[in-house]
N, C-alpha and C positions, 0 to 999 in steps of 0.2 A: 745253189745260191739261195733259191726261195726258202727251202727248208731252213738254211742257216739262218736267214732273216727272221722267218717265224720263231726259231728257238730263241734268238737274241731278244726278240720283241717278248716272248713268253718270260724269259728271265728278268726283263726290265719290269714287266708287270707283277712278277712275284716278288720282286724286290721293292716296288711301290707297296705291294699288299703288306708286305712284312713290316715296312716302315709305318704304314697307316695303322696296321694292328698294334704295333707298340704304342703309337700315339694314343689310340682308344684306350687300351689297357692302362696307360699313364693317367689319362684323364678319369678313367674309372676309379683307379687308386686314389686320386686326388679327391674325387667326389665322395668316396667312402670316407676318407679322412676328415673332409668337411662335415660329413653326416655325423660321424662320431664325436666330432668336436661340438656339433650343434646338440647332440644328446647330453654330453656331459655339461654343456651350459645350461640345458633345460633341467638336469638334475640339480646343479648348484642353484638354480633359481627356485626350484621346489624346495630346497633344503632351507634356502634363506626365507621363502615364504612361510614355511612351518616355524621357523625360529621367530620371525616377526609375529606370527600368530600366538605363539607361545608366550612371547614377551607381552603382548597385548593382553591376553588372559591374565597374566600375572600381575599387570598394572590395574586391570578390573578388580581382582581379588584384593589387591592391596587397597584399592579404593573402597571396597566394602568394609575391610578391616578398620580403615581409617574412620569411615562414617559410623561403624559400630563402637569404636573406642570413644568417638566424640560424643555419641549418644549415651555411652556408659558414664562419660565424665560429667555431662549435663546431669544424668540421673543422680550421681553422687552429690554433686552441688546442690541440687534441689533438695535432696534428703538432708543435707547439712543445713541448709538455709532455713527449711521449714520444720522439719521434725526435731532437730537438735536445739534450734532456738526456742521452740516452745516450752519444753520442760526446763530448760535453763532460765527462761524468762520467769516462768511460775516459780521456781526456786528463789530467784532474786526478789521477786515481790514478797514472797514469805519472810525471807530473811529481813527486808526492809520494814515490813510490818512488825516483826519481832523486836527490832531495833528502835522502831519509833513507839512502841509500847513497852517501855522497860517495866512498868507497873504489874504487868501480867505475872501472876503466880506461876511457880514451877509446874504445878500440876495441870494447869491449862496448857502450858507449852507442850508439856509431855502427851497429853491427851489429844491435842488438836494439831500441833505444828510438826512434831518430830515424825509421827507416820506418814503425813503427807510427803516431808521431806525425804524420808526414806524410800517412798515409792517413786518419787520423781528421780532420785539419784540411781535407783535400780534401773529404771526403764532407759536412762540416759547412759548408763554403763553398758546394758544390753544393746542399745543402738551403735554406741562406738565400738564395741567388740564385733559386731556384725560388719560393721563398716570396714574395719581393719581386715577382718577374714576375707571379706568380699574383694577388697582392694587387692590383697595378696593373691587371691585366686585368680583375678582377671589378668594380673601382670605375669602369671605363669611361675611364681615364685614359691608356690605351695605345691610340693610333690608329696603324695601320701606315703607314710612310713608303715607299711603293711606288717601285721603281726597277729598272733592268735591271742584273743583275750575273751573273757566271759561278759555276756550282756547285762545280766542282772545287777552287778555292782554299778555299772554305768547308769542304768535307769533309776536304781535307788539314789544315787548321787543326784541326779537331776530332780527327782521328785522332792528331795530333802531341801534342794535350792529353792524350789517353787512351792513349797508347802504353805507359806504365808499368803502367796497369790490365791491358793485354793481354799484356804481357811476363810478369807475375806467374802467369798461367795459361796461358802459351805458346799464345795464341790467335791465329790467322792472320786478320788483317782486311785485306781487299783491296776496292779500289773499281772497279767496271766501268762507271762514269759517264763517257760520252765527253767529252773535254776541252772541246769548245766548247758544251756544254749550258749554256743560260742561262735565267733565270727572271725574271719581273716580280713582285717581292714585297719585303717588308721584309727586308733583309739580316740584321739582328740577330735577328729572329724565327725565320727559317730556320736560322740558326746554333744557337739555343736547341733548335729541334726536332731537328736532327741530333745534338746532344750528348746529349740525353735518350734518344733511341731507341738510339744505339750504346752509350751507357753501359749502359742496360737489357740490351741484347744481350750485353755482356760480363760482366754480373752472373749472367746465368741460362744462359751456355754453359760447360760443363765444360772442364777442362784439355785442351790439345791440340785444341780445337774450332777451327770456321772460321765467319767472319763475312763475309758479301759484301754490298756496297752497289751498287744498279743502278738503271736508270731505263729507261722506255719513253715513246715519244711518240705522241700521237694528236691529230691537229688542234692545237688551241692548249693541250692539257693534257699536263703531264709528270706521270708517275706514279713515284715513288721508292719503292724497296724496301730494307729491312734484314733480311736473311735470316740466321738463326743456326742452328746444330746443336745448341741447347740442350735443356732439359728439357720444352720446350712448356707450353701452357696448357690447362687443363681448361675444358669448355664453361660450367660454373658460373662459373669466375673471368673468362671472356671477357666475360660480361655486366656485370661489375663495373669493367673496366678504365677506360673513359673517363667514368664516372660521378662527377660531382663531390660527390654526397652519399654516395658510398661511400668509407670510409677502407680501401682494399684494399692490403695490402702483404705481401709474401713475402720469405723469404731467398733469396739467390743461392746458386749451387753451392758456394761457399767462405764461406757464411754471411754475405754481404754484405747490409747492411740498408738498404731503400729507404723512401721516405716516402710512396709511393703517389700522390704529387702530379705527378710528371713527366708522365705520360700525359694527366693532366687539363689541365695546362698546355699541352701539345703540341696536344691538341684545340682548346683556345681560340685559340691562335696559328694553326693551320691555317686554321680558320674565318674568322678575321680577314683571311687573305689569299685568301679566296675558294676554298679547297680542301676536301677530305675527308680523313678518316683512318679506318683500319680495320686489323684484324688477321686473318691466316690462320694457324691453328695446330692442331696435333694432340698430345695429351698424350705425352710421351716422344719426339716426333719433331721438335722444334724449332718455331720461329715466324717468320713474316715479317710485319713490320709495312709498311704502305703508307700514303703520303699524296700528295697532288696539290698541284700549283702551276700557275700559268698562265705560259706562254712570253712573251705580250705583253700589252698593255693593251687588245686588242680586245674583251674581255668587259666592260669597264666601260660 
């Protein structure tokens, strides 16, 4: 009887142990499930945190773009208000003088008034053209139409356009670019780059000066240079030349007025064609502006 009682007790204990073991296993399973749910929630929270950070960075970038766009808009308004108003005001004054003095003979008008009017309208036209090109570039509406073309006809066309400017100051402009030099770029953009750089060189070169246009070739890169014997650029001003947020403008050797926009436009157009632009200058010893283009489409 004692042995039977011991066996029954042992069976009860084993039953209790099996029951408690099941309870412990069930609790462990529940804890493991809770742990998995917590890990999943942590992952979701981390993902949400990353999304919030990404949205925050995007908002900061949009804010920077908005600030930059506003600065560019202010720059454009400043250029229009100051640089465009000046030549138009001078032109109006000349026309008013001509109308108020009808007794002036034709020879006096031809010698004194018409050349000034021509110069004013030319500078105003160049400013408006740069403003239009720069505005189109900043709005992302101007994509380069890449093609192969010869450089020499472009340079000759620009020099012919600016020959009267050079003649007024007796500046000798010569091109040393080989006749067979070709490039793979947007021909209209390259024409605008050469026109602005050569026009600037003429403004800041004194009478009887010299401007040379040359090129060097290395692998697929053509480096063009416009070198003048002008007044040079100080180190402080060099830092402002290609900055779109700086309205940097100075008078030429004959008090020619610039908008400060030409070099910024040149930088935009050079970059769109996959090149670089920079300047080497020493104050009082002239300047050389360099920019690069690709000879072929192998870089694409």
